[in-house]
N, C-alpha and C positions, 0 to 999 in steps of 0.2 A: 777896499772902498771905505770911505768915511762913514761911520755908523749913523751919523746925523743925516747924511744924504740918503742912505738906504732906508732909514726910518721914515723920512719925508716921502719917499716914493711909495712905500708900503701903506702909509697912512692915507695918502691921496687915493691909491688903488682901492683900499677898503671903503673909503667914503663914497667913491664913485660907483663901486659895485653895489653899495647899499642905496644908491640913487638919492643921496642926501646932499643938501647944500652945506657949506661950512657953518652957517648959522644953525641949522637943524642938528648937525653932528656935534657942534660945540655944546649945544644945550643938552644933548643926550649924555655927554661925558662931563658935565659941570665945568665947562670952560667958556671961553669967549671966541667969537669968530676971528678976531684979530690974532689970538693965540694959536688957533688951528692953522690959520694962514701962515703964521711964522714957522710953525712946525713943518708944514708942507713945503715951504720955501727954504727950509734948512737954515733959518736965521736964528732959531732959538731951540735949545734942548728941552725936551719935556722932562718933568719930574718922574720918578719911579711910580708915584701914586697915579699919575695920569696914564702912563703906559699900562699899568696893571688894571686900571679902570676900563680902558679901551679893550684890553685883552678879555676881561671877564664879560663885559657887556656884549661884545660881538663874537665871542667864542673863537678867538684867534690866538695862536701861541705867541708867547713873548719872544721866543726865538725867531719866529717868522716876522713879527712886527719890527724887530731890530735887525733883520737881514742875516741872521745866523743860520736859518734853515728855510727850506722851501715847503716844509710841512705847515700848512696854514691853520688847519683846524686843531683845536686842543683835543677834542674828543676823537675817538677812532670810529665814529659813526660815518657811514657812507651816505653822503648827502648829494654830492654832485657826480656827474659822469667823470670828471677829472679825478675824483677820489678813487673810482674804480680803475681808471687807467694807471694811477700811481701804484695800486696794489698789483696790477698785472706787470708793471715795470719791475717791481721788487721780485716777483716770481720769476720773470724772465732773466733777471740779472744773477740768479743763483745757479751756477753751473752744475751743481750736484742734482738739481731737480730735472735738468734737461727739459725745461718748460719751453714750449714753442707756441707763439701766438700766431695763429693762422687758421685757414679754413681748409678742411679736407673735403674734396669733392670726389665722388665716385658714382659710377653707374649702378643703380640698384638692381639691374637685371644681369649685370656682368660681374663676376667675382675677380676679374683680372686686376682691378685697381684697388680692391678691398684690402685694408690693413687693420690690424688691431691697434687701437689707441684709446687713451683716456681723453676725456674732453670736458669742457665747461660749456654749458648751453645758456644762452640768454634769449629770452623771448621778448625782446625789446628792440625795436627797429633802430634806435639811435646806437645801441651797443653793437648791433649787427653792422651798421655803417662804420663805426670805429674799427671793428675787427677786420672788415673787408679792406679798409684803407691800410691798416696795420699789416695785413697779409701782403699787400702790394709793396709796402716799404721793406718788409723783411725779405721778400723775394729779391727786390732791387739791391738790397744790401748784400745778400748772399751771392748774387750774380755779379757783384762789384760794379753795378750800374751807378750806384751812389756810394759815397763813403760814410763813415760813422759820424762825421760832422753834420752832413745833410740829414742823416737819420735822427741825430739828437735835436736838430732844429725842428724837424717835423714833430718829434715828441713834445717839444716846448710849445709849438703852435697848437697842437692837439689839446694839450692841457688847458691852454687859454680858451680855445674855441668851445670846449665842452664843459666849461666851468659854470654850469647852471644846474639847478635842482633836477634830480631824476623824477620823471613823471611817467604815468602809464601812457602807452602809445595812443596817439590820435594821429590819423593819417596826415593832417596838415601840420603837425608839430614835431615830426620825426627828425628834422634837421634844422638847426638854428639859422642857417644861412643857405637856403636852397640854391642861390645863385652860385655858390661855390661847389656844387655837385660836380663830380668828375664823370666825363663821358667814358663808359667802360671800354669803348672801342678806340679811345684816344691813347696816345703815348704819354699824356701828361701825368706827372706824379701828383698824388693827393695832398699837396700843400702849396 
């Protein structure tokens, strides 16, 4: 893909995530609205100084801004739920770790289904929702109900859906789009 087109998409994505107009954004990076518009429409190439200024000002990697990487943040700070998901994807993709993302359920009164395992616990309802959905997708993938392409599309959608700042749980803010909740008794996949 043409680097100018990829830059234009990423620039617009960043500006819209920030909730800024072209005028406000251009002012923040010492440019003009017309120039930002030209960058977003891929009709003009930005200078290295402009790209570096945007990268520093908004803490995004130059590689991400130019379309060379999907790692958006320069720092390794975990700021959004998508940052957590990306780390879990890295862990899951390492075959030596035998890392599995899922939920182990067992009857506390019966030892029949008890197994020894290591785990990661999140006391956060949004992470719980992400992991429950991930468990459904992993099960569907392993049972060959879906293929890896569908799984990858779900990962991509999940990264976009949960790309908002991590906050302490409040009952009414646990899911960004409650209308997209999955009925647990439904056969619908969580995407």
